[in-house]
C-alpha positions in Angstrom: 0.0 0.0 0.0 1.0 3.6 -0.4 1.9 5.5 2.7 -1.2 7.8 2.4 -3.4 4.7 2.1 -1.9 3.2 5.3 -2.0 6.5 7.3 -5.6 7.0 6.3 -6.7 3.4 7.0 -9.9 3.1 9.1 -11.1 0.0 11.1 -14.0 -0.2 8.6 -11.5 -1.1 5.9 -9.7 -3.9 7.8 -11.4 -7.3 7.5 -9.4 -9.7 9.7 -12.0 -12.5 9.1 -11.5 -12.5 5.3 -7.8 -11.3 5.6 -8.1 -8.2 3.5 -7.9 -4.5 3.6 -10.7 -3.1 1.4 -9.9 0.2 -0.3 -12.7 2.2 -2.0 -12.1 4.2 -5.1 -11.7 7.5 -3.1 -9.0 5.9 -0.9 -6.7 5.1 -3.7 -4.4 7.2 -6.0 -5.8 5.5 -9.2 -9.4 6.0 -8.1 -10.1 2.3 -8.4 -11.2 0.1 -5.5 -9.0 -2.8 -4.6 -8.5 -5.6 -2.1 -5.1 -5.8 -0.4 -4.3 -9.3 1.1 -3.1 -9.5 4.7 -0.3 -11.8 5.8 -1.0 -14.0 8.8 1.3 -11.8 10.9 -0.7 -8.7 10.0 -4.0 -10.4 10.8 -2.6 -11.2 14.3 -1.3 -7.7 14.7 -4.7 -6.2 13.8 -6.5 -8.6 16.2 -4.2 -7.6 19.0 -4.8 -3.9 18.5 -7.7 -2.1 20.3 -10.3 -1.9 17.6 -12.2 1.3 17.1 -15.5 2.1 15.3 -15.4 1.8 11.5 -14.6 5.4 10.8 -11.8 5.6 13.4 -8.2 5.7 12.0 -6.2 2.5 12.7 -2.9 4.2 13.2 -3.0 7.1 15.7 -0.7 8.6 18.3 -2.2 9.9 21.6 -5.6 9.6 20.0 -4.9 11.7 17.0 -4.3 10.7 13.4 -0.7 10.4 12.3 0.1 12.9 9.6 3.6 11.8 8.6 6.2 9.1 9.7 9.3 10.6 8.1 11.2 11.1 11.3 10.4 7.7 12.7 11.0 5.9 9.4 14.4 7.7 8.9 15.5 6.7 12.4 14.4 3.1 11.7 16.2 2.6 8.5 19.4 4.4 9.6 19.4 2.4 12.8 19.2 -0.7 10.7 22.3 0.4 8.8 20.4 1.2 5.6 21.2 4.4 3.6 19.2 6.3 1.0 15.9 4.5 1.5 12.4 5.9 1.2 9.1 4.6 2.4 8.0 4.0 -1.2 11.0 1.6 -1.6 9.0 -0.8 0.6 6.3 -0.9 -2.1 9.0 -1.8 -4.8 10.4 -4.5 -2.5 7.0 -6.1 -1.9 6.2 -6.1 -5.6 9.6 -7.7 -6.4 9.2 -10.3 -3.7 5.9 -11.3 -5.0 7.3 -11.6 -8.5 10.3 -13.7 -7.2 7.8 -16.0 -5.4 6.3 -16.7 -8.8 2.9 -14.9 -8.5 1.5 -13.8 -11.8 1.6 -10.1 -12.7 -2.2 -9.8 -12.8 -2.7 -10.8 -9.2 0.2 -8.5 -8.1 -1.3 -5.6 -10.2 -4.7 -6.2 -8.6 -3.2 -5.9 -5.1 -1.0 -2.9 -5.8 -3.5 -1.0 -7.8 -1.4 -0.7 -11.0 -3.7 -0.2 -14.0 -1.1 -0.6 -16.8 1.8 -3.0 -17.4 3.9 0.1 -18.2 3.6 1.5 -14.8 3.9 -1.9 -13.1 7.2 -2.6 -15.0 8.8 0.4 -13.3 8.5 -1.4 -10.0 10.3 -4.6 -11.1 14.0 -4.6 -10.5 16.0 -7.5 -11.8 19.0 -8.3 -9.6 22.4 -9.4 -10.6 21.7 -12.8 -9.1 18.6 -13.2 -11.3 20.6 -12.3 -14.4 23.3 -14.8 -13.4 20.6 -17.5 -12.9 19.2 -16.7 -16.3 22.6 -17.3 -18.0 23.1 -20.4 -15.9 19.8 -21.9 -17.0 20.5 -21.1 -20.7 23.9 -22.8 -20.6 22.3 -25.8 -18.9 19.6 -26.0 -21.5 22.0 -25.5 -24.3 24.2 -28.3 -23.0 21.2 -30.6 -22.7 19.9 -29.6 -26.1 23.3 -30.3 -27.7 23.6 -33.6 -26.0 20.2 -34.6 -27.2 20.9 -33.5 -30.8 24.2 -35.5 -30.7 22.3 -38.6 -29.5 19.7 -38.3 -32.3 22.1 -37.7 -35.1 22.8 -41.0 -37.0 26.4 -42.2 -37.0 26.6 -42.6 -40.8 23.9 -40.6 -42.5 23.2 -41.7 -46.0 23.5 -39.0 -48.7 20.3 -37.7 -50.0 20.1 -38.0 -53.7 16.8 -36.4 -54.7 14.1 -34.1 -53.7 11.8 -37.0 -53.3 14.3 -38.7 -50.8 14.5 -35.5 -48.8 10.8 -35.1 -48.6 10.3 -38.7 -47.5 13.0 -38.3 -44.9 11.6 -35.2 -43.3 
């Protein structure tokens, strides 16, 4: 979810029974409603929190809505030894993690609210390890393919003498 969607989240949008956050069109940047799946850990977290009435904000401080989390977020990532990191990088990370887990793009786009593949592709970052794995897979496949072709090739192929012989052999 986007930071604004999280900070404006109300208890009426959190469905722990079904395991989703339900965002209406007016809650999203793209003006399209969507369902955001909750992990088991988040379901348990929401169950442990004191629940308010449906219009009450989920994340408050001293009973008031949180307007921004920049200072706390900066303290957290710097304390973890991370540099040059934004809240929005978490969204990129989640999208990449879902892709690496093998989820199809349509489900990811439905959860993240991306309407077009062009915008969605901006969030996908292919790592060096993924590129190395791709080359490794191609080499493995090529070796296997070449071994198979060598196995299928006859030891003493007979010469083809005519177009009819070639047609019959193919």
